[in-house]
Structure formats: structure tokens, C-alpha cells
N, C-alpha and C positions, 0 to 999 in steps of 0.2 A: 686887418688879422684874421679874427673872426671869422669870420665867414672862409675864408683861405683854408681857414683847419676846419671846418665843419665840411668843407668839399674835400678833404684827404681822407677826414673819419668815415664818409659816405664812402667814398671808392675804397677804404680798407672793407668796407662793410658789404662789399656788391660783391666785393673779389675771396672774402669769405665764405658769402652764400653762393655763392658759384663754384666756388671747391666743393664744396658740403654738397651740393646739387650733382655731382660725376659719381658714375658706377662704380661700387664699391671694387671689380674687376679694373677700374684704373687706379684705385688710387696709390698714392705713395706715405710714406710714414714723414713726410716733410712737412706736413700743415699741421702734424703736429707733436712738433720735434722736441721743444723745450719739456713737454710737463714728461714726455718717451724718457728724455734724458736723465729726468729727475728720479723715475721710477726706476729706471735702468742703477743709476746711480744708491739709491735705497733700496734697490733690492724685495719692492715693493709690485712692482707690474707683475703679471700673471703672466705675461710674454718675456720676463726677462734673461728665462736661458735661449732669447732668440735676439737679446741686446747686439750681444757683439757678431753676430751672423748678418743682422737686416742693417748694422753699421748706424743705429740709433744712439748709442753709450759710444762711438769711436771717436767723434768730437763734437767741440763746443764752441764752432763758430755760430754767431748768434744768429746765421740766415737760416741754420739750420739744412744747410747744403751737405752732408755728409758723404758717405761714399754708398748710401744707400741700395740694395739692392730695387731695381725696378717690379713693381710687380706686387711688391713684399705687401701680406694684408696681417694686421693682427692679430683681427673678428674668430680668423679660424684655428688660431693660438690659443687664444683666451678663454674659446669653448672647450677643448681640451683640457684646459686646466680647472674650468669649471666643473668638470665633470672628468675627473681624470679615470685614465682606464684600471679596474680591479687588478691588486699585484696577482701575479702570476702563481696559480699556486705548486709548492716543491714538487721535484719529478718523482714518479712514484719509485720507490725501493723493487729491482725486481728480485720476488721473491720464487723458491720453487715450488712449481707448482704440477700436478699431476694430469699429462695428458694422454688420449689416443695415442695411438700407434698410427703409422701412416697407412690408411684404406691399402686393401689389396686393388692388384690390377694397377691399369695406365689410367685410370681417372681422375679427371684434372679436378683434384679437390682444395678447395679453402683451405685456411687453418683448422685446427679443433676447434670444437665447440666451448672450450675453455680458455682459449687463447693464442697465441702465434707461444712456441716452444721457446724458452731461454736458451743461450745462448751457455753452455757450461762453464763460460769467464764473464758472465751479470753473475753468478750462484751468491746469493749471500747465504756465507754460511754460520753457523746461528751459535757455533762453538769454536772457541778458535783450534787451530790446524794441529790433528792427534802427534805426536813425538811417539814413531813407533819404534818397537826393542824391539832384536830377532833379527834372524833374515826373512823374509816373506817374498810374496811372488810381486812384482814390481809394479803389475798392470793391473793389478784384480782387488778385490775385495770380496768380504761374506756380509753376508746381510740375513737377518731372520725378518721376513713380510709378514704381515698382517692382512692377510690380503690372498684372492683365487689367483691367478694366471694374469687375467686383463691387467688387476694390483700393478703384479710383476712388471710388466711390461708399460704402464703408464711412469713410473717410476725409474724406466730407465731411460724413456724417453726424456721425460722430465730433467734428469743430468746428466743426457748424454754418454747413459752406459751402455754394454753391452749384455743381454742377459745368455750365457755361457752352459748355465747348468742350472737346474732346480728341483726339487725333492721334496717330499714333505720328511721329514727326521721324526722318529717316535722318539727319543732321546730329548728332546730340544721341542716338541708338542707342534710345533710351528711351520711356516713354507722358509726353507732352506737355499737362499739363492746366493751365487756365484756369478758378480759384474766384472765386465771388465772394461776398463780404462783408456780407450781407443785413440786420448786425446792428448797422453802425455801427463796428467795432472799427477802430485803425486797421491799417494795413500794416505796419508795424514790428512789432507784435504778433501778428498772426496768424502773419508768417515766421516768431516764436520760437517760436510753441506747434506751429505744424508740424514744427517740430524734435524734438518729443519723438516722433514719428514714423516709425521706422527703415525704409517703404518712403517718403518722400519724400528722393530724392537731391538734388536742391536745388532753393533754393526763391529764388524771386524777384520785386522788383513788377512792375509790367505799363508799364515806362516809358516813357514816350511822344518821340520823336526828328523833328525838324524839318528839312525838306528849308535847305540854305543859297543862299539866294539875297539877292544884293543889287540894290538900283533903280543901274540905267545910266543914262547918259544921251547917249551919243554913239556912232558906229560905230565899229569900232576891226578891224582884221583878222591875226591871232593869227601875223604872219611870222615871229616869234619863234625859233621851231620848225626847228633845221634837219633837215628835210622836204624835196625836193622832192616838189612834190606831183601830178607827172605820174606819178612811180613810187611817190605810196604806195599801198599794198595793203595790206586784211587779211581777203583773199577768202576764205573758209568758215574763219574763227575764228570762234567759238563763245565770244560777250559776253552775258553776266547784267546786264542793269540794276534795277535795286530801289530805286520813284518814281513817281509819278502816271501816273496815265492818259497817254493822247498819243491825236494827231490822226493817226491811221492813213490818211486824206485829202491832207493831207500830202506837194508833191511830192517833200521833201525825204525821206522816210521810203518812197517806191514801190522796191518790192522788198527791203526792211532787214530787216524786222520777220520771223524765221522762227516766234514763238509767242510766244501772250499770255497770261499768267497774271490771275486777278483776286483779292490775298487779302485783299481785303474786299468782297464780292456784294454784300453786304447795303445798303453804302454808295451811294447814286447818284456816277457821275460830275462833279464839273463844272467842275473846271479841267485841264487837258491841257496846258498853257503848258510845266511844266520837265523832265517826261517827252522830251515830242518833243524838245527845245532839248538835253537831256544825248544823247538816241539820236541825234538827228544831229550834234553836234558828234561823235560818233564814229565814224556812217557812212554820214554822212548822200547825198546823191549830189544834182544837176543843180546849179544857181545857187550853192547851200550846202555843196560837198560838206566832211564829215567828213574827217577824219584816218585814217579807215582805209576807206576806200571796197569793197566785198565782204564785207565782217565781217557777219556775221549775227545779228542782234539778238536775243534771248530777255529780253520785256520783262514785268517783274510788275509791276501796280502795285500799291502799298502803300501811299501817300498820299492825303489829299483834306486840303483846308484847310490845307499842309503843314506835316502832321503826321500821326505814325500811332502806331501801339504794337507791342513788343518780342514779341508775340504771334504779332501780323500778320505783323512783319519776316521772323522766327522761320519765316512759312510760306512766304514770297518768297524766302527763304535756301534753303528744303526744298526745292521746285521749282526750282529753279537747278540743284543739285546733281544733282536727277536727268534733268534736263536735259544734261548730262555738258559744260559751260561751260568754257573753260581760263579767262576773268577775269571778277569779279563788282564789277561795279559800284555803291557806293556814295557817292550825294550827302548825303547826310543826316550830323546830328549829334546825338549824346544823351548820356544821363550812364554809366559805367560796369554791365554788368551781366551776370552770370557765365555765364548761358545764353549771350548774344551771345558771348563771350570762349571758350566752349569748340565754338560752330558755326563759327565762326572757325576757330580752333585745325587742328578735321576738317576743313573742306575748306580748308583749307591742305594737311593731310596727304593731303588728296585730287588733288593738285598743282594745283587751281587760284590762280590771282594772286585779291589781294585792292587794292582800290583804294579805299579812299575820301577825303570832303572831309575837310579838316584841322581847317576850321570858320569863322565870321565873328562870331562872338561878341566878339571884342576882345584886345588883348595879356592883359590883365589875366582870361582867363578860365578855367578851369579845364579840363582838358583833354578833347577832344572823341572819342567814342566813334561804334564801331567805329574807327575811325583810331587811337586810341594803342595797341589792343592789339595785341601784337608778332606779327608776321609780315604785318600789314596797311600799305600803303603811302599814307603819311596826307602829302596835297596840299594844299598853299598856293599862292596866288593872284598873279600877278605883271603889273604894266601895260607897255605898249608898254614904256617907259624900264627894265622889269626892277626898278623897283622894288614892294616891299609895299602889296598890297590893305591900306588901315590897318585894316581890320575884319577880319583875319584874327585867328584863333587864334596864338598862338605856344607855345614848350615844345620839350620835349628828344624829344618823339614825330614833329617833322614830319618827313620824307621828303625829300620834293625840292620843288620847285619846276615852275610851268606857267602859263603865260598864262590868266587867268580874269579880268579886268577891262573892261567896253565890249566886247565880242565880239557880232558880228553870229549870230546864232545863230535855228534854225529853230522855229515856237511851233506854240501854238493857233491863232494869229489870221493867221498864215502865216511873220513873220518879228520879231523884238524886239530888242532890246540888255541882253544880258543880264551882270551883275557876279555872282562867286562863285567859295566854294571849291567847288560844285557841277562849278561848267563846268573848272575849272580840272582836277578830276579827271577828266570825260569825253574830257579831251586826252590824258590820262597812258593811262586805256585804249585810246584809238587808237592812240596809240604804242606799246603791250603786244602789239597786236593784230599792226602791223605787222611786231614782229620775233619774233614766233609764227609771222607769214606766211612771216618769210623763215629760218626756221631754227624748225620745227615738235618740234624733239626740246630746246631748250630747256629748263630744270627754274624752274619758280618762285622756287628759291633765287639759280639763276644769272641770273633776269632783274633779279634784285632786285641784287645786286651789282654788274651793270655800270650800270643808272640810277645808282647812288651812286657808284660809281667816274669816269664820264663826266661828271654833272653840270657846268654851269661854275657855280663857285664865284662867290655874292656876299655879299654883306655884311663879318664877321670870316670870317678863312680858316680852311678848314674847315668843317665841319658844325658849324652853330650853329641855335639856338633858333627865328629870322625864317625860312632862307631851309631850312632841312635840309641837305643837301649843296648846294645849290645848281639850278638850272636847268635841265631837260631839256634832253635834248639826244641826239634821235634817232640823226643817224647814227653817233653815237662810238657809243654802246651798241649801236647793230648789229655795228658793225666790232668789239665787245670780244670775245673769247673767252672761255668760260665755264674 
């Protein structure tokens, strides 16, 4: 029995040695099945991930003849586990990056030197999308850019935009670019995306502004202002008016217009009434004499169909600043826009007096701009009995009241009856021209203080949200000392 056992042991040992000598490419997991099963159960086998796949853990048969896959080898898997592949780094977050514009001509050029241009849909905004208030051009944004034309083109390429116009703004002191959005992204999203590029200083919607005119029904003369018409004069005082086109042939404007600028030359002029009325109320001559005859009007056409955009208005304001005017009349209203606010602050710093319509959108309307900016004289409209125009905006920004209800004024058709805070603003601009003519050294701050101190109080005592400081009193304001 002992010899028989020894022979069996020798046979088993020889079989084991024979299996060990077989090349690795022919190995199966059968010879090592017991240990492999134990390792798979314990989860300690480095090839444990392959246990189910190779069948080593699929059966506990003593013979180890489970459903092993022919040719399966543990060694390569073991090596992989001992030297694991490095964890893949996270995918880089795409960020906007300025890229040069496409090369001219038909040259086959590779990607730009700075890398591929990122698709607009992959751009990561560093700010949440902006909630844009007010009416605005739906496929445009206005941006001030720190850089030259090349930088502007790079920004356009990086953010999937079109350069529709660009110019150097005097009042903003930088390059103002009107970018188009060709792919339908919301304006608020594009503004947030552009914030990622440090070369973009200010980013705003191209807001839409409307002229402030309401329908009138009967004639009314603005005799409520304490000014002797025989002594009224704004001789040689420069007044800028940003408005519609005008009827230069109207007799009331004969010799009144010193210069004109068209901020929207590609748009045909169809309406001339509003601008003609505003210019005439300020400095008209003849039968429809204005508040400040002799004043020199620098007229910028920036409206058509009663509307304009921020880009066009800023262009007109820059032109007005270049004319060295003393007063800027802005008989229009729109939403708050930081670019317009900056331009108004800088214009005021240059010594210009800014006058604007408070708005005709009713007592519950939001504040109207530019009137609500600091340093801008916001004018509301009253009638012949000093009653407030019902459509007038209300608010703490309202500075002063002036006649603006049912007044006769020159228009494109000769003359018309007009109503609105637009025309009340014109009355105030004409009054201020008188003050500057009488005392050329008056400062913008001094004029503003004199108007506030001498206005005839209306409504609740003191300044209020309806009438501001009260009804304009030119005579008293002229007598007030700075």
C-alpha cells in the first residue's frame, strides 16, 4: 500500500511539473482553481475583477472544471493591478479666450495660435445671467473695450459675436463696441459671458428710449413762467438737443440751428415734429418765440418713429460734448443703463447742465432715465393752472415742474398743440439759457441750486415726488446768488 501510495504521489508530482512547463499562452486557470476561488471569495485576488468573467468563482466543483474561458491568463491582469493606470485628470473647464480673427484670403490655416475658438454654447459665464429691465435690441450688446481693433475682433471671435460698430467715445473715454449676437443667445447670458474677459470694462444692453410726447387738444400759452418775453435772451448760449430730425425750413427755426448731426444716417427721416417743437420752445423766433431767443441750437438727430437705442444716443451725446455746449436737452425716457449714467456724469464734470424729461408713463411707472441719474435735472409737466399732468412719472428723482400741457409750438407741419414732459424739459432748458446769458460764470451746480431754492412750491410742503421742488421761477432764479 505504501508503495502504491508513493507511485500515485510521484505521478501527481510529475503531472504538476508537466503543467508548469506548458507555455503561458496555453495556460488555463484549472491548475490553480482552488486558490483562485478562495481569492475570489475573499476579494483579495488582484484579478478579482475578472473572477466572474473567467469562471474561477462560478463553481465550487472539486475538480476545478468550471466554465473557464480558454486562454484566460491571470498574469497580465495581475501586472495591471500592481501598476494601476493613473486616474485621468478632470476634463478642463472651457473658458473664453481671445482668438485672432480668421486669416484673410483662402489660405488653409490651422487653429489660431492661442488654441481653438470655443463654441458659444460651451462658454462658462463668471456671473449669473443678468435680468435685463426695459425694452432693448434683442440681438445686440454694448461693450466698452480696453484695447484696439484687434482686441475687439478677438473678443468677437472668442464669444461668437459680430462687430456691428465701434468708435472711440469721448464721454466714456474708451472704445465703445456694438456687438451682434447671431446665434440667438439671450442678451443677459451674453453679458454674463463677456464678464469673463478682463478687456470688457462695461457691458450693457442696447436699450431703447422713447420720446415723451402726449396728445394735446387746445391751445395754451406758457405764461406761468416769470419771464418778461421782451427781455428774454439766450444769445450765443450753446444748447444741444438730442431728438428727432427737424424741419429746418420752419420760420420759427430761422437762424436758430448752429449745427446738425445725424446719429442714425442709414435710417431715412420720416418724422420731424418732435425735434422741431423742442428746438422752437427753447429758442424759436417770430410768432412762436421760444424761451431763449438767440440761443444757438446744436441739434443731434437720434430718434425715428419715436424711438432710439443706447448706442445711437451715446453717439449723439459724444457729438454734443465736442461742440462745447453749455446745456444738453434730453426729452426722452428709457431704462437705467450704466453706460448712459457714466456719460452723464462725465458730461456734468465737463460743466454741462443736463436737462431731461421725467417721463409720461404714469404715477406707478419705474423711474425714467436719464432723468433719474444724479446730476440730471428731471422735469415734470404742469398745465395752465399748475396742476400736474396726469400721465407724468412720479418719484424722488423729479426735480422741478414747468409748463408742458397743451402748448402751441412749431412742428414739421408749421405749428401744433403739444403736451408732455418733453416740452416741459425744453422750457427749463430755455430758462437755463437765460441764466447763463445773464451770468456766464454760473456753474452747473450753482444753477441747479438756484432752481431748487427759488421754485414755487406746489403740492405737499417742500420737495415731493410729484412736483419736485415746485414750479420753475426764472426771475427768482436769476436773482439768486451762487
